[in-house]
C-alpha positions in Angstrom: 4.1 24.6 5.9 2.8 24.0 2.4 4.8 22.6 -0.5 4.1 21.6 -4.1 6.1 18.4 -3.6 5.6 16.4 -0.4 8.7 14.3 -1.0 11.6 15.2 -3.3 14.6 13.0 -3.9 17.6 13.8 -6.1 20.6 11.6 -6.8 20.5 9.7 -3.5 23.3 7.2 -3.2 24.1 4.7 -0.3 26.6 2.0 0.0 27.5 -0.4 2.8 31.2 -1.2 2.5 31.6 -2.7 -1.0 27.8 -3.1 -1.5 26.2 -0.3 -3.5 22.5 -0.3 -2.5 21.2 3.0 -3.9 22.8 4.4 -7.1 21.3 7.8 -7.8 17.6 7.7 -6.9 15.3 10.5 -8.1 11.6 10.7 -7.4 8.8 13.2 -6.5 5.7 12.5 -4.5 2.7 14.9 -4.8 0.8 16.0 -1.7 -2.2 13.9 -0.8 -1.3 11.1 -3.2 -0.4 7.4 -2.7 3.0 6.8 -4.2 4.1 3.1 -4.4 7.8 2.2 -4.5 7.8 -1.2 -6.0 10.8 -3.6 -5.9 11.9 -7.1 -5.0 13.7 -7.9 -1.7 17.1 -6.2 -1.7 16.2 -3.5 -4.2 16.9 -0.8 -1.7 13.4 0.2 -0.7 13.9 0.1 3.1 17.3 1.9 2.8 15.6 4.8 1.0 12.8 4.9 3.6 15.4 5.0 6.4 17.1 8.0 4.7 13.9 9.8 4.2 13.0 9.3 7.9 16.4 10.6 9.1 17.4 7.2 10.5 20.3 6.9 8.0 22.5 9.4 6.2 22.9 9.2 2.4 26.4 9.1 0.9 25.4 11.6 -1.8 22.3 13.4 -3.1 19.6 15.4 -1.5 16.1 14.7 -0.2 13.3 16.9 1.3 10.1 15.8 3.2 7.3 18.4 3.5 9.9 21.0 2.4 12.5 20.2 5.0 15.9 18.8 4.1 16.5 15.4 5.7 20.2 16.1 6.3 20.0 19.8 7.4 16.6 19.9 9.1 16.1 16.4 10.7 14.0 17.6 13.6 11.5 19.3 11.3 11.4 16.2 9.1 10.5 14.0 12.1 7.7 16.4 13.0 6.3 16.1 9.5 6.6 12.3 9.0 5.3 9.1 10.5 7.0 5.8 9.7 5.3 2.4 10.0 7.7 -0.5 9.6 7.1 -4.0 8.2 5.8 -5.4 11.5 3.2 -3.9 13.8 4.9 -2.0 16.7 2.0 -2.3 19.2 2.3 -3.4 22.8 0.3 -6.6 23.1 0.0 -6.3 26.9 -1.8 -3.0 26.6 -5.3 -2.6 25.1 -5.7 -0.9 21.8 -6.9 2.3 23.5 -4.0 2.2 26.0 -1.5 2.0 23.1 -3.0 5.1 21.5 -3.2 7.0 24.8 0.5 6.2 25.5 1.6 7.6 22.2 -0.5 10.7 22.6 1.1 11.3 26.0 4.6 10.8 24.6 3.8 13.4 22.0 2.7 15.7 24.9 -0.8 16.2 23.3 -3.8 17.5 25.2 -6.7 15.1 25.8 -5.0 11.8 25.0 -8.2 9.9 25.8 -10.2 11.9 23.3 -7.6 11.4 20.6 -7.5 7.6 21.3 -11.3 7.3 21.1 -11.5 9.3 17.8 -8.9 7.1 16.2 -10.5 3.9 17.4 -13.7 5.1 15.8 -11.9 6.2 12.6 -10.3 2.7 12.2 -13.4 0.7 13.2 -11.7 -0.5 16.4 -14.1 1.0 19.0 -15.5 -2.4 20.1 -12.1 -3.9 20.4 -10.5 -0.9 22.0 -10.5 -2.2 25.6 -9.2 -5.6 24.6 -5.5 -6.5 24.9 -3.8 -5.9 21.5 -2.3 -9.4 21.7 -5.9 -10.7 21.0 -6.2 -8.7 17.8 -6.1 -10.3 14.3 -3.2 -9.4 12.0 -5.3 -6.9 10.2 -6.6 -5.3 13.4 -3.0 -5.0 14.8 -1.8 -3.3 11.6 -4.8 -0.9 11.6 -4.0 0.0 15.2 -0.3 0.4 14.2 -1.3 2.9 11.5 -3.7 4.7 13.9 -0.8 5.1 16.3 1.4 6.6 13.6 -1.3 9.2 12.8 -1.3 10.7 16.3 -0.2 14.3 15.9 -1.6 14.5 12.3 1.7 14.1 10.3 1.2 15.3 6.7 3.4 12.5 5.3 3.1 8.8 6.2 5.6 6.2 5.1 4.4 2.6 5.1 7.3 0.1 4.6 5.7 -3.1 3.3 2.6 -2.7 5.5 0.9 -6.0 4.5 3.8 -8.4 4.8 2.6 -11.6 6.5 -1.0 -10.7 6.4 -3.8 -12.9 5.1 -5.9 -11.8 2.2 -8.8 -10.4 4.3 -6.3 -8.4 6.5 -4.6 -7.0 3.4 -7.9 -5.7 2.2 -8.6 -4.0 5.5 -5.2 -2.3 5.4 -5.8 -1.3 1.8 -9.0 0.4 2.8 -7.2 2.2 5.6 -4.5 3.5 3.2 -7.1 4.8 0.8 -8.9 6.7 3.5 -5.6 8.3 4.5 -5.1 9.7 1.1 -8.8 10.8 0.8 -8.2 12.8 4.0 -5.3 14.7 2.4 -2.4 12.6 3.9 0.6 11.9 1.6 1.4 8.2 1.6 4.7 6.7 0.5 4.2 2.9 0.3 6.9 0.4 -0.3 5.8 -3.0 -1.5 6.9 -6.1 -3.4 3.3 -7.0 -4.2 2.3 -6.1 -7.7 -1.4 -6.2 -7.0 -1.0 -3.9 -4.0 0.7 -1.2 -6.1 -1.8 -1.6 -8.9 -4.8 -1.4 -6.5 -3.6 1.6 -4.4 -1.1 3.8 -6.0 -1.7 7.1 -8.0 1.9 6.7 -9.2 4.3 3.8 -9.2 8.1 3.8 -9.3 10.0 0.6 -9.9 13.3 0.3 -8.0 15.7 -2.2 -9.4 19.3 -2.7 -8.4 19.4 0.6 -6.6 17.9 2.7 -9.4 14.4 3.9 -10.4 14.0 2.2 -13.8 10.4 3.4 -14.5 8.1 5.9 -12.8 4.5 6.8 -13.8 0.8 6.1 -13.5 -0.4 2.6 -13.9 -1.8 3.4 -17.4 1.6 5.0 -18.4 3.5 1.9 -17.3 1.1 -0.4 -19.2 1.8 1.6 -22.4 5.5 0.5 -22.1 4.4 -2.9 -23.4 3.4 -3.6 -27.0 -0.4 -3.6 -27.7 -2.1 -6.8 -26.6 -2.4 -9.4 -29.3 -6.0 -10.5 -30.0 -6.3 -14.2 -30.6 -9.4 -16.1 -31.5 -9.9 -19.4 -29.7 -12.5 -21.9 -31.0 -15.3 -22.1 -28.4 -16.3 -25.6 -27.5 -20.0 -26.2 -26.9 -21.1 -26.4 -23.2 -23.6 -28.8 -21.8 -26.1 -25.9 -21.8 -25.6 -25.4 -25.5 -26.2 -29.1 -26.1 -29.3 -29.1 -23.9 -30.9 -26.1 -25.6 -30.1 -27.5 -29.0 -31.9 -30.7 -28.1 -35.0 -29.3 -26.3 -35.2 -25.9 -27.9 -36.4 -22.8 -26.2 -40.0 -22.2 -25.5 -42.6 -24.2 -27.5 -40.3 -24.9 -30.5 -38.8 -28.4 -30.3 -36.3 -29.3 -33.0 -36.4 -32.6 -34.7 -33.7 -34.7 -33.1 -32.4 -37.9 -34.8 -31.1 -40.7 -32.7 -27.8 -42.4 -33.4 -29.7 -45.1 -35.3 -31.0 -42.6 -37.8 -34.6 -42.9 -36.6 -36.8 -40.1 -35.3 -36.0 -40.0 -31.6 -39.4 -38.6 -30.6 
């Protein structure tokens, strides 16, 4: 099924007893794009993700994923979406390849071994494929987790704070993986609280604050919300290199240098 909007959200509200978490959220995610939902802890990002993945019912509003209504057509939504949570859901006892084969079998796909081998190669895990996943680094476990979520070729992938707890090198590995997903035509909805992550990856960024989208646009559009940068001139102090070149000159020219006593220093 094709659609002009991969994810469409209108007026979504959700409360837990007296706590209002989402207060009328609207957003659109274009197919094949990376859309970052940026917000601090408690802003409502995970609640919205759970609604979009049919794990939670909204109190009000509507939402569609790949053209299917999350409330009226949950089975179709689940076939169209893959959700990766904040922590890698891999079985450490199994090897990387065995994790992939298991998911392929659970999805009743033909040739689970071939699917596993193709994904190991795609995510640069072939050499580690026969090792227990418990021996993987944080970045490798997360890449394996994302690879598992792609079995069955879902058109929409939701990554809920995928780099939480990862070291800088592992974060870069995950970023590269996410970029490759979008380059292959997969729609990626990314929730994050890291400003640099949204800036580095996203085609569009929505800022969720106190249950509402307060701004939504491209990085350049969001930057235009601030006043123009003020240009300030700072006096440049000479460096040791400047002093050295002034004293010895460049090439054959050698300046006259006077010593502190006033006599010719040469």
